[in-house]
N, C-alpha and C positions, 0 to 999 in steps of 0.2 A: 221357331223360337222367337221370343221378343217380349215386350211389356204385356202383350195380351195373354201371356202364359200366367200372369199373376192372378191368383184366385180371390174373388170377393173385393169388398171395399171400393166399388166403382167410383164414387165421388172423389175419394183421395187419389186414386189412380188417374182420373181425368184431370185433376188439378196439376199433378206432376207432369203429365203429358203436355198440357198447355204451357207450363213453365219451360219445359224443354224446347217446345216448338218456338216459343218467343225468346229463347235464350235468356230467361229471367229466373233461372233456378237459384233460390236463396243460398247464401254461403254458410248460414248457420241454421240447421233444421233440427226439429225435435219430433221423433216418431213415438206416439204413445198408444198403448193398447195392451190387451192381455198377452201373456206369454204364448209363443207359438202361433201367432196370428199372421206372421209374414212380414214383420217390420224389417228384419235384417235382410230378408229376401229382396224386398223392394229397394233397400239401400244398395245392395249389390247390383240389382237390375239397372238402377240409375247410373252407377259408376260404369257399368258395361256399355250402356247406351251412349254416354258421353265419350268414352274412349274406344268404342268399336272401330276397327280398322276399315270396315266397309262404309262407314259414314252414315249419314241419314239420321232419322229421328227414332231409330230403334236399334237393337243389337242383334247380332247374328248368332251368338253363342258358340261359334266355331273358329273364329279367327284367333291369332296368337294372343291378342290382348284379352279377349273374352275368356279364353281357356285359362289364362293366368289368374284372372279374377276368380273364376270358378274354383280353381285349385288353391286360392288364397296365397299366391306368390307373386302378385303384380307389385312392382316397386312404388307405384303411385296410388295404390289402394291399401290403406293400413287399417287393421282392426285392433281395437283395444278393449279388453274385458278385465273383470276383477282378477287380481292376483291374490288368492285367498278370499278374505271377506270384502276387500275394498279395491277400488282403482286407486293406485298409489300416486303420490306426488311425483316420483321419478318418471312414471309413465306419461303424466301430463306435461312435465318439463320437456320430455323427448318430443311430444306432439307439438308443443309451442315452438320448438326449434325447427322441426321438419316442415311445419306448415308453410314456412316462408321459402322453402327450396323450390326451384323450378321443376316442372315435371321431368322425370327421367325418360319415360317412353311415351306416355299418353298425352292427351290434350290438357287434362286437369287432374289434380290430386284430390283424393277423398280420404277422410279420416272418420272412421265409423266407431262410435263408442257404445258397445253393448252394455246393458245394465248401467247406464249412466248415473242412475240414482245411487249407485254404490261408491261414487266419489265421496271421499271424506271432505271436510271443510277446507282443508289446505289445498287439496287437489282441485276442488271446484273453483276456489278463488284464483288459482294460478292460471286458469284458462279464460277468465272473464274478458280480459282485453282482447284475446284472440277471437273470441266469439263476437265481440262488438266490432272489431275492425279486421276481419279476415282478409288475406290477400286475394286478388282477383282470380288467381288460378287454383284456388283451393276451396273445398267444401267440407264442412263438419256436419256429420249426421249423428245426433244423440238418440239412443234407443232406450225406452224405459216403459216398464209396465207399472211403475209406481211414481208417476210424475210429481205427485205432491211431496215426495221426499227429496226432490231437487230444490236447490236454492231458488228463491223467487228471481234473483238477479240472473240466474242461468236461464230460466224459462223466458224471461222478458227479452232476452237477446236472441231468441230463436223463433223461427216460423214453425208453428205447431201443426202437425198432421195427425189426425185421429183415426185409429183403426178399430172398427167394431167387430164383434164376434160374427163368424159365418153361420148361416142357417144350417141346422142339422141335416137338411135335405141335400145341400151342396156338399157337405162333408161326407155324407154317405155315398154320394156319387163318386167322389175321389177315392174313398176307401175301397169301393167295389173293384176299381181298376188296379189296386195295389195289394190287396190282402185277400187271401183265400179263406174267408170266413163265411159262416152261414148268414142268411138274411137277418135272422134274429140277432146274431152277435154284431153284425154291421150296424144295425139299428141302435143297439145299446151303446156301442162305441161312439157313434155320432152324437147320441144324446148326452153322454157323460163327458164329452170333450170340451164342453162349455164354449163352443164356438171356435175352438182352436184346432186347426188341422195338424199342427206340430204335436200337440198333446195327444191327439187321436192316434197318430202314427207311432208315438213312443210308448204308449200305455200297454202294459202287460195285462191283457184281459183275463187270463187265467188267474193271476195273482189278485186282480181286482175282485173277481167273483169270490175267491177264497176269503178275502177280507170282508166282503159284503156279507157272506154267510155268517162269519163270526159276529158281525153287528146285528144281523137278524136274530141270531141266537140270543144275543144280549137283550134285545128288545123283547123277545119272547119271555125270557126269564124275568125281566122287569115287570111284565104284565101279570106275573103271578105273585100275589101279595106275600105268600109264605116263603118265597125264595129270595127275600131281601138280601141276606148275607151273601148268598152265592152271586147275586147280581153285582153287589158292591165289589166283591173279590174279582170278578171278571173285568169290570170297568177299570179297577186299579191296575190290573195287569196290562190292559190296553194303553193306559196313560203313562206307563213307566218310561217309555222312550220318546223323546221329543219328536224326532223325525218320523218315526213310525206312526205316532199318534196323529201328527199333522195330516197324513194321508188317510188314516182311518176316520178322522173327524170330518174330512171332506165328504167321504162316503156317507157318514152318519147324518150330516146336514141334509144331503140329498134324499135320504130315506125319510127323514122327519118332514121334509118339504112334501114328499109324495103322500105321506100319511095325512098331512094337513089338507092337501088338495082333494084326496079321496074322501076325507071327512066332510068336505064341502059338497062334493059331487062324486058319487061312486062311479060315474061314467066318464070322469074327467080324462081327456086325452093328452093333457099337458104334463103328465108324470114322466119322470126320467126312467124309472125301472119298469118299463112296460112288460118285460119278460117274466117278472115275478108279481104281476098285478094281483093274482089270486091270493098269494101269501100276504101281500100288503093289506088287502081288503079284510083278511082274517084278523090281522094285527089291529087294524083300524077299529074294529068292533070292540076291542078291549080298552081303547083309550078315549078320553074326552078331549075336546079342544084345549082345555086348560092344561091337561097333562102334556100334550104335544108342545104347546107354547112354553110351559115351564121347563120342559126338558131341553128345548132349544136354547133358552136363556142360560140354563145351567151349563150346557156345552160351551157357550161363550165364555163363561167364567173359568171353566177348566182350561180352555185354550189360552186365555189371558194369564192364568197362573203358571202354565208351563213356559210361556214366552218370557215371563218375568222371574222365573225360578222361585215362585211363591209356593207356600204350602197348599197341597191340593185336597186334603181329606174332606174339608167342608163342602167344596164344590162337587166332588165325586159323590158324596153322600146326598147332596141336594138333587143331583141328576137322577139317582136311583129312586129317591123319594118321589120325584116328579111323576114317575111312571108306575111305581109299585102300589099305588092306591093309598099310600100313607098321607098324601095331601088330599085336600077336598076334591071330590070329583064333580065335574059339571057336564051336563049333556047338552 
């Protein structure tokens, strides 16, 4: 075990290894990248490397210190995450006090803020001074998949480390050793993971396929001009619940993307839903480029309306019209 167990993002890992080797690890760090890409994992790996009882420039994963960090009970490695919707001011006040304490057991203290973009204005402002002038024996690692939602004053005080999506081939290799799925399902799971191993491992593929079939049925209905009312009713039912629709919209976006790619090149190998390529080609024949683009834009409007609690009927209506042949068709 050790830092070489970290998957992907070699440039970021090499930077961290070099900083550890030179004893120049920044005291205020910001890890940014999509959810489930390994940002928290690397934060924990760094804290284990610095505090491992065996010493050296890597961690063993077996000593008392490493085991406590893995089990999230090390007194010198603290994790903070949102309580409800936000990271609250009381949490950051606690951090600002504890950051100046000497290590209890380890060599240095680590304070890891998961979903740091969930700090409200008061919480964020309360740690600005701590980020700017952290004590020598403490490190703050902020983790975010929405760094633009962090205050500029927060970002400017941290050294930023970027984490990119993993190639689907690497994800499929990992999944092969962890899941007892068919080759076709492993391939699908790796493609819909969006480069996130965490997402791939947590996704319920059976439920995903069920939701995908509902959306394929919706697109099939939309392609039939005379079934306009039925299509609008189906879409309205899908959009009724915010959380459920968010997941369905993600699948629908990927289906629309595949339709567009297949419209450009029927032999395209970049599609996500390779296991239903035949069905997509059949649907593709019923839609024009304009219909696919208009439908995607209408889906954007539906999502925006749901997030802002706006009235959805017009956006839902436009989505169905985009595909039902009621709008002008272009070949």
